[in-house]
C-alpha positions in Angstrom: 0.0 0.0 0.1 1.2 3.4 -0.9 0.1 7.0 -1.1 1.3 10.2 -2.5 1.2 13.6 -0.7 2.2 17.1 -1.8 4.3 19.3 0.4 4.7 22.8 -0.9 4.3 21.7 -4.5 6.6 18.7 -4.1 5.3 15.2 -4.8 6.4 12.7 -2.1 5.5 9.0 -2.0 5.2 7.1 1.4 5.1 3.4 1.6 3.7 1.8 4.7 5.9 -0.8 6.4 9.0 -0.4 4.2 11.8 1.9 3.6 11.5 4.0 0.4 13.8 6.4 -1.4 12.2 9.6 -2.3 13.3 12.9 -4.2 11.8 16.2 -3.3 12.4 18.6 -6.2 12.1 22.3 -5.8 12.7 25.1 -8.2 16.3 25.7 -7.2 17.3 22.7 -5.0 16.7 19.0 -4.8 16.7 17.4 -1.3 17.2 13.6 -0.6 14.6 12.1 1.7 13.7 8.7 3.0 10.5 7.3 4.5 10.8 4.8 7.4 7.4 3.1 7.6 6.4 1.0 10.4 3.8 -1.7 10.9 0.9 -0.2 8.9 1.5 3.3 9.8 1.8 6.3 7.4 5.6 6.5 7.6 7.7 9.5 8.1 9.7 11.9 6.0 13.2 12.8 7.0 15.7 15.1 5.3 19.0 13.3 4.9 21.7 15.5 6.3 24.8 15.9 3.9 27.7 18.3 3.9 26.9 18.9 0.1 24.3 21.7 0.5 20.8 21.6 -0.8 21.5 20.7 -4.3 21.3 16.9 -3.6 19.2 14.2 -5.1 18.6 10.5 -4.0 19.1 8.2 -6.9 19.1 4.7 -5.5 18.8 2.3 -2.6 20.0 -1.1 -1.6 17.5 -4.0 -1.5 17.6 -4.1 2.3 17.1 -0.4 2.7 20.3 0.3 4.6 22.1 2.4 2.0 21.0 5.3 -0.1 22.8 6.6 -3.1 22.6 10.2 -4.1 24.2 12.9 -6.2 25.2 16.5 -5.8 26.5 19.1 -8.1 29.7 21.2 -7.9 30.3 24.4 -9.9 33.1 24.3 -12.5 35.3 26.6 -10.2 35.3 24.2 -7.2 38.7 22.7 -6.5 37.2 19.3 -6.7 35.6 19.8 -10.0 37.7 22.0 -12.4 35.4 21.0 -15.3 33.6 23.4 -17.7 29.9 23.3 -16.8 30.3 21.9 -13.4 30.4 18.3 -12.1 27.8 15.7 -10.9 29.2 13.8 -7.9 28.0 10.8 -5.9 27.5 10.1 -2.2 26.7 6.9 -0.1 24.4 7.4 2.9 23.7 5.2 5.9 22.0 6.0 9.1 25.1 5.0 11.0 27.8 6.8 9.1 25.9 9.7 7.4 26.9 10.8 3.9 30.2 9.7 2.3 31.5 11.3 -0.9 32.5 8.8 -3.4 35.8 10.0 -5.0 36.6 9.5 -8.7 39.0 6.8 -9.9 42.6 7.8 -9.3 41.3 10.2 -6.6 41.3 12.9 -9.3 39.0 15.9 -9.7 35.8 15.8 -11.8 32.7 13.8 -12.2 31.7 10.4 -10.7 28.1 9.1 -11.3 26.8 5.9 -9.7 24.1 3.9 -11.7 23.6 0.8 -9.6 24.1 -0.7 -6.1 24.1 -4.3 -4.9 21.5 -5.8 -2.5 23.2 -4.9 0.8 25.0 -1.7 -0.4 28.5 -2.9 -0.1 29.2 -2.4 -3.9 28.4 0.5 -6.2 29.1 0.8 -10.0 28.9 3.6 -12.4 31.1 5.9 -14.5 34.0 8.2 -13.4 36.5 10.5 -14.9 40.0 8.8 -14.9 43.6 9.5 -15.9 42.9 6.9 -18.6 39.8 8.3 -20.2 37.1 10.9 -19.9 34.8 8.1 -18.6 35.6 4.7 -17.2 33.4 2.1 -15.6 34.1 1.8 -11.9 33.2 -0.5 -8.9 33.3 1.0 -5.4 33.7 -1.0 -2.1 34.7 0.2 1.3 38.1 -1.6 1.1 39.1 -0.6 -2.5 37.3 2.7 -2.8 36.6 3.7 -6.5 38.3 1.2 -8.8 38.4 0.8 -12.5 36.8 -2.5 -13.3 39.1 -3.2 -16.2 37.4 -2.7 -19.5 39.6 -2.7 -22.6 42.3 0.0 -22.9 42.8 1.2 -26.5 46.2 2.1 -27.7 44.8 4.9 -30.0 44.4 7.1 -27.0 42.1 7.9 -24.0 39.1 8.8 -26.0 38.8 5.2 -27.3 38.9 3.7 -23.8 35.6 5.1 -22.6 33.3 2.7 -20.5 30.4 3.0 -18.3 28.7 0.5 -15.9 24.9 0.7 -15.6 23.7 -2.5 -14.0 24.7 -5.0 -11.3 23.3 -8.3 -9.9 22.3 -8.6 -6.2 25.6 -10.0 -5.0 27.5 -7.6 -7.2 29.1 -10.5 -9.1 27.8 -9.5 -12.6 28.0 -6.0 -14.0 26.7 -4.7 -17.3 27.3 -1.5 -19.3 29.0 -0.2 -22.3 32.5 0.1 -23.7 34.4 0.7 -26.8 35.9 -2.6 -28.3 39.5 -2.7 -29.1 40.1 -1.8 -32.8 42.9 -2.3 -35.3 41.7 0.2 -37.9 43.9 3.2 -38.5 40.7 5.3 -38.3 39.0 3.7 -35.2 35.5 4.9 -34.0 34.1 5.7 -30.7 31.0 3.3 -30.9 30.3 1.5 -27.7 29.0 -2.1 -27.2 27.3 -3.8 -24.3 29.4 -5.8 -22.1 29.2 -8.4 -19.3 31.8 -8.3 -16.4 32.0 -10.5 -13.4 34.1 -9.9 -10.3 35.9 -13.2 -10.9 37.6 -11.4 -13.8 35.5 -12.5 -16.8 34.9 -9.7 -19.4 32.9 -10.2 -22.6 31.1 -8.1 -25.2 27.6 -9.4 -25.6 26.7 -11.3 -28.8 25.0 -8.6 -31.0 21.6 -8.5 -32.6 21.5 -8.7 -36.4 22.6 -5.4 -38.0 23.7 -4.0 -34.7 26.0 -0.9 -34.7 25.9 0.1 -31.0 24.5 -1.3 -27.7 24.6 -1.0 -24.0 23.6 -3.2 -21.1 21.2 -1.2 -18.9 20.4 -3.7 -16.1 21.2 -7.1 -14.7 18.7 -9.5 -13.1 19.3 -10.1 -9.4 20.5 -13.6 -10.0 23.0 -12.4 -12.6 21.7 -14.6 -15.4 20.0 -12.0 -17.6 21.2 -8.7 -19.0 18.7 -6.3 -20.7 19.5 -3.2 -22.7 19.5 -1.3 -26.0 20.7 -2.2 -29.4 20.9 0.4 -32.2 20.1 -0.8 -35.9 22.8 -0.3 -38.3 20.5 0.9 -41.0 18.0 3.2 -39.1 20.0 3.8 -36.0 16.8 3.3 -34.0 16.9 1.6 -30.6 15.8 -1.9 -30.0 15.2 -3.5 -26.6 17.0 -6.7 -26.0 17.4 -9.5 -23.4 20.6 -11.5 -23.1 20.8 -14.9 -21.5 23.4 -17.6 -21.7 25.2 -16.2 -24.7 22.0 -15.4 -26.8 20.7 -11.9 -27.3 16.9 -11.6 -28.1 15.2 -8.7 -29.8 12.1 -8.0 -27.7 10.4 -6.0 -30.5 8.1 -3.1 -30.0 4.3 -2.3 -29.5 3.9 -1.5 -33.1 6.2 1.4 -33.4 9.7 1.5 -34.6 11.8 1.7 -31.5 11.9 0.4 -27.9 14.2 0.5 -24.8 14.7 -2.2 -22.1 15.6 -0.5 -18.8 15.1 -3.0 -16.0 14.3 -6.7 -15.2 12.9 -8.9 -12.6 15.0 -11.0 -10.3 15.1 -14.0 -12.5 15.1 -12.0 -15.8 11.7 -13.5 -16.8 10.0 -10.0 -16.9 11.5 -7.0 -18.6 10.3 -3.4 -18.5 11.1 -0.3 -20.5 9.5 1.9 -23.1 8.2 1.4 -26.6 7.0 3.7 -29.3 3.4 2.9 -30.4 1.7 3.8 -33.6 0.6 7.5 -33.7 2.0 8.3 -30.3 5.3 9.3 -28.9 6.0 6.5 -26.2 4.5 4.8 -23.3 6.0 2.9 -20.4 5.0 -0.7 -20.9 5.5 -4.3 -19.9 7.6 -5.7 -22.6 8.1 -9.3 -21.5 6.0 -11.7 -19.4 6.7 -15.2 -18.2 3.7 -16.9 -19.7 3.2 -19.2 -22.7 -0.3 -17.5 -23.2 1.1 -13.9 -23.2 1.4 -12.0 -26.5 4.6 -10.6 -25.0 8.0 -12.3 -25.0 9.1 -14.8 -22.5 
């Protein structure tokens, strides 16, 4: 059971009997909030105290509710940014330790953005500025801090070594994202491909769909068996939703339009959600796959 309430024009959501992450969005600032509901009550709203000012936003939460991910913004002239246009940075929050700044790879200045967190909040993945490239996929743990996960390094220069991590399994053992494959051409490109990485050290680019020019893995099932994402067609460059399992990438199709995106999946990968264009309309959020032999969707 949940309900929505409006506080000074801000839409908040309260869930009874559960911890839920919320974002209160104002005209000039964003404030991270959490609701700690108890036994059928209405729950409470609490502003998360951070040292990063009011310009903060809660972006994720661990499955057990103990860790919250958030982001804040630094102006370009801040000593920790030094980047034209400013920097988005990431923090990790717990009730016991408060807000902790997630530093970039190499402890450098600039941006670091988290995109996924494992079930107990001990691992975080995302993208960070690095001495190697403008963006590198990272994994964070308390013992290692922000570490490059080890996607390919291109000899042509840092621009060709860009990588981002977008999804992670419940245990943190499987990570998905996008990276630029190694190239031998004297004129290499900057086109990324979806990848699968395991903390055991296995790295692979996913088998592509037919006529695939570019792709990215956007999410991983909790059990780590399934990756979903977006594949771009060589001829039209329109996005196609895909599901990858056991080395096979499946085109999930559309709801009658020409493009679709897969953005998340259930714990065992049997259900996929995202967005699809429909005829004579822009797009709608829709269930793309359902585990049912009677369903007109994919399973």
